[in-house]
Every structure is written in structure tokens, then in C-alpha cells.
C-alpha positions in Angstrom: 87.1 71.5 91.8 87.0 72.3 95.5 88.6 75.0 97.6 91.5 73.3 99.2 92.2 76.1 101.7 89.0 76.8 103.6 90.7 79.8 105.2 90.8 81.6 101.8 87.5 83.5 101.4 88.2 86.8 99.6 90.1 87.0 96.3 90.8 90.1 94.4 91.8 89.6 90.7 93.9 92.6 89.6 94.6 93.2 85.9 94.9 95.8 83.2 91.9 94.4 81.3 88.5 92.8 81.8 86.2 91.8 79.0 83.3 92.1 81.5 83.6 95.9 80.8 82.7 97.3 77.4 85.9 98.0 75.4 87.8 96.6 78.4 89.6 93.8 76.5 92.7 94.0 74.3 93.9 90.4 74.4 93.6 87.1 76.2 94.1 88.6 79.7 90.7 90.2 79.3 89.1 86.9 78.6 90.6 85.2 81.7 89.7 88.1 83.9 86.1 87.9 82.7 85.7 84.1 83.1 88.0 82.9 85.9 86.4 85.1 88.6 83.0 83.6 87.8 84.4 80.1 88.1 86.0 81.0 91.5 82.8 82.5 92.7 81.2 79.2 91.9 83.5 77.5 94.4 82.1 79.7 97.1 84.8 82.4 97.1 84.1 86.1 97.5 85.7 87.4 94.3 86.3 91.0 93.1 88.0 92.2 90.0 90.0 95.4 90.0 91.2 97.3 86.9 92.1 100.9 86.2 89.2 103.1 85.0 91.2 104.7 82.2 89.1 107.8 82.6 86.0 106.0 81.2 84.8 102.9 83.1 83.7 104.9 86.2 81.2 106.7 84.0 79.3 103.5 82.9 75.6 103.4 83.8 75.1 102.4 87.4 78.7 103.0 88.5 78.9 104.4 92.0 81.7 105.8 94.2 82.7 103.0 96.6 85.5 104.7 98.5 88.5 107.0 98.3 92.1 105.8 98.7 95.1 107.9 99.7 98.1 106.8 97.6 101.8 107.6 98.2 103.4 107.8 94.8 106.3 109.6 93.2 107.1 111.3 96.5 103.6 112.8 96.7 100.3 112.0 98.3 97.3 111.5 95.9 93.7 110.6 96.3 92.3 107.9 94.0 88.6 107.0 93.7 87.4 103.5 93.6 84.1 102.8 91.8 81.9 99.8 91.9 80.6 99.0 88.3 77.7 96.7 87.8 78.2 93.7 85.6 74.9 92.0 84.5 74.3 88.5 85.6 77.6 88.1 87.3 78.3 87.0 90.9 81.6 89.0 90.8 82.0 92.5 92.0 83.8 94.7 89.5 85.8 97.7 90.8 87.7 100.3 88.8 90.2 102.8 90.2 90.0 106.3 88.8 92.6 109.0 88.8 94.0 111.3 86.0 97.4 109.5 86.2 95.6 106.4 84.9 94.6 108.1 81.7 97.4 110.6 80.9 96.8 110.4 77.2 93.1 110.9 77.5 90.1 108.6 78.3 89.8 105.2 76.7 93.3 103.9 76.0 94.4 100.8 78.0 97.9 100.6 76.5 100.0 103.2 74.8 102.6 101.5 72.5 103.1 104.0 69.7 106.1 106.0 71.1 109.0 105.6 68.6 111.9 103.8 70.2 110.3 103.7 73.6 107.1 101.6 73.5 104.8 101.7 76.5 106.8 104.6 78.1 103.6 106.3 79.2 102.4 103.1 80.8 105.2 102.9 83.3 103.8 105.7 85.5 100.2 104.7 84.7 100.6 101.1 85.9 103.0 102.0 88.7 100.3 104.3 90.1 97.7 101.6 89.7 99.9 99.1 91.6 100.4 101.7 94.4 96.7 102.4 94.6 95.8 98.7 94.9 98.4 98.3 97.7 97.1 101.4 99.5 93.5 100.1 99.2 94.6 96.7 100.7 96.3 98.5 103.6 93.3 100.7 104.4 90.5 98.2 103.8 88.3 97.0 106.6 88.0 93.7 104.8 91.3 93.1 102.9 91.6 90.2 100.6 93.1 86.8 101.6 94.6 86.5 98.2 95.6 88.9 95.4 95.6 87.2 92.0 97.9 89.5 89.8 98.0 89.3 86.1 101.0 90.1 83.9 103.6 92.9 84.1 101.0 95.6 84.7 100.6 94.3 88.3 104.2 93.2 88.9 105.1 96.0 91.3 102.5 94.9 93.9 104.6 92.0 95.3 107.6 94.3 95.4 105.7 96.9 97.3 104.7 94.3 99.8 108.3 93.5 100.4 109.1 97.2 101.1 106.0 97.9 103.3 106.2 98.2 107.0 106.0 95.0 109.1 102.5 95.8 110.4 101.0 96.7 107.1 97.9 94.6 106.1 99.4 93.8 102.7 102.1 91.8 104.5 99.5 89.2 105.4 98.0 88.9 101.9 99.1 85.9 99.8 99.8 86.7 96.1 99.5 84.7 93.0 101.2 86.1 89.9 100.1 84.8 86.5 102.4 85.2 83.5 100.2 85.4 80.3 103.0 86.4 77.9 106.6 86.7 79.2 107.6 88.6 76.0 106.0 91.7 77.4 107.9 92.5 80.6 107.3 96.1 81.4 111.0 97.1 80.9 111.9 100.7 81.5 115.2 102.7 82.0 116.7 103.0 85.4 115.7 106.7 85.3 112.1 105.6 85.3 112.7 103.9 88.7 114.0 107.1 90.2 111.2 109.2 88.6 108.5 106.9 90.1 109.9 107.4 93.5 109.9 103.7 94.3 111.6 102.5 97.5 115.4 102.3 97.0 115.5 98.9 98.6 113.7 97.5 95.5 116.6 98.3 93.2 118.4 95.0 93.8 118.8 91.5 92.4 116.0 90.4 94.6 113.7 93.3 93.6 112.9 95.0 90.3 116.4 95.7 88.9 117.0 93.7 85.7 120.4 94.3 83.9 120.3 98.0 84.8 116.6 98.4 83.9 113.3 98.5 85.8 111.3 95.3 85.2 107.7 95.1 86.4 107.6 91.4 85.4 110.6 90.5 87.5 109.0 92.2 90.5 106.0 89.9 90.2 108.1 86.7 89.7 110.5 87.4 92.5 108.0 88.6 95.1 104.8 86.5 94.6 104.0 83.6 96.8 103.1 81.5 93.8 103.6 81.9 90.0 101.2 80.4 87.4 101.2 80.5 83.7 98.8 79.5 80.9 99.8 75.8 80.4 102.2 73.2 81.8 104.1 73.4 78.5 104.6 77.1 78.7 105.7 76.8 82.4 108.5 74.6 81.1 109.3 76.7 78.0 109.8 80.0 80.0 112.6 78.3 82.0 114.7 78.0 78.8 116.8 80.6 77.1 114.6 80.4 74.0 111.5 81.6 75.7 112.7 83.0 79.0 113.7 86.4 77.7 116.5 86.6 80.3 114.3 85.6 83.2 114.7 81.9 82.8 117.3 81.7 85.6 114.9 83.4 88.1 112.0 81.2 86.9 114.2 78.1 87.4 115.1 79.3 90.8 111.4 79.7 91.7 110.3 76.5 89.9 109.1 74.9 93.2 106.5 77.8 93.2 105.6 77.7 89.5 102.6 75.9 88.0 101.2 75.7 84.5 97.4 75.7 84.4 95.8 75.2 81.0 93.4 77.9 80.2 89.8 76.8 80.1 87.1 77.5 77.5 83.6 79.0 77.9 81.6 76.4 75.9 78.7 78.8 75.7 80.7 81.4 73.9 82.9 79.0 71.8 80.1 76.9 70.5 80.0 76.4 66.7 76.3 75.4 67.0 75.3 78.9 68.1 78.3 81.1 67.2 77.0 84.2 65.4 80.4 85.0 63.8 80.8 82.0 61.6 79.3 81.6 58.2 77.4 78.4 59.0 76.7 76.8 62.3 77.4 73.1 63.0 77.6 70.5 65.7 78.8 66.9 66.0 75.9 65.7 64.0 76.1 68.2 61.1 79.8 68.3 60.3 79.0 67.2 56.7 76.9 69.7 54.9 
């Protein structure tokens, strides 16, 4: 692989998870956010990963306060803290954003899905604040990224916030790639949530985050990003059908000229049956019969 656009130097990967952090992974997003940044750094890019701290990652050994960011959210002004967290033997800088709104249920929970009849309700304000904090950091940074690589619905408001920002805001110049890992999880919330979060009224439209009378984080990412990727060419086709599109197939078809399926890679050092400590008996191509 080569970097096709030599003008792209700084890439920030923004996600809810990162397996580079202890207990920072829930699913496949965490794997991608651990490995893809290392591959991009190998191409000569300056890569950073940004996740919420969830009230815990900023306390890891060696973590240091990197900067403070003033965030406008829910009609108030807040101050979030950005910490740099060391990751051993990695060329990638890991940052976490810390604020009490990112751990409203207490330290340590990445997702909250156990509210009867209203799954992930707590997460609406948590990830909306995270999105607002990332956008505020971009706008106040002395070295803003050239590209934001956003992952799944938890980051879907960032492209929408770019659309509603002032014409001279730095985020207007940043290109955005939005990756769909699993379209079934869309970050859908009642219209009242949109009003509670104090999001710009202009975003409540067919071109914004409104989806059949609900707030959709996922739609915000799909509609507002410069490019959309997903986990395989097959899945890129499937999500444009009514069977797998979950109501967003029309928008995805409309944006199909800016949609790519990129097959997830594999870390052959981790997924190596010759050395894997979690299987009963190790093997390789020469010892399949035992």
C-alpha cells in the first residue's frame, strides 16, 4: 500500500472502543481501532486514536493531561480534559477525553444497554458529548487533523456538527471517513432526545439526523461524511438492500458513489494457530495431522 494523497499527513481515528487500552474492547470495533492505526502509521502517516475515558482510562499508569477543551453542549459550556495515554510498542498516540458526562453510570462502562424498553438511552448524551468534544478539539487545535476516521454510530454526529459549524471553523476543512461496522446498531433515540441535547435545529431535517421522527446518529454519519466505508465489499452491497439496510438502504444507495467495502485484515501474529495460547493444541501447515 502507498499513501495516494501526499497532502494527507495527520489522521485521527475516533471510536468508542480501542483494544490498545485494557478493558477497552467490547467487539470488533476495538480490534480495528487497535490494528488499523498501526498499519496507517506504517505508511508514514501521523496517526492518533481518540476514545472516551469512561472515567477510567485517564488514570492508567503514565497518562498525562494533554490539554483542556471548552465544549458547547446542551446549551451550556463545559470543560473536557484530554489525556495522552502511553501504549507500549506502538507508533500511534492514544488520547482519551475525560468528563463526568462520559461516565454517568460510574467508571468503567463503555455501553449501557440494560434499560428496559429503551436500550442505550444513557449513551445518547454520553456519545453526543464525546462528538461535541472532538469537534471542539479540532476547532481549537494548533495542528488539526487532515482526516477524521469515524467509527460506527457513536461518532455519527461529528459530520453533522461540521455541517452546522461556522464557515470559518477549522472542522470545515477536515475530510471525514465514516466506517459502518454494524448497521443494525444505529443510535436511534426519540425526538425529545434531540431537543434535550441542544443540537442545532438545522440538523433536524432529511439531510441531517432526523430519521422517521427519531434522532439517528448513524444517519448523521452516512449523510455528512465525505466517504463511507464498511467491513467488506459484500456488506457494502447488502446494506443497500431492504433486508440489511434497516431503513437506511435508500440513503446508502444515494451515496453509493462515495461508499466502499474494504475487507477487514487479520493480525497474523495474534491469529496464529502455531503460537495461539488459547487453543488446546498448536498446529501449523506441517502438523495438521496429529
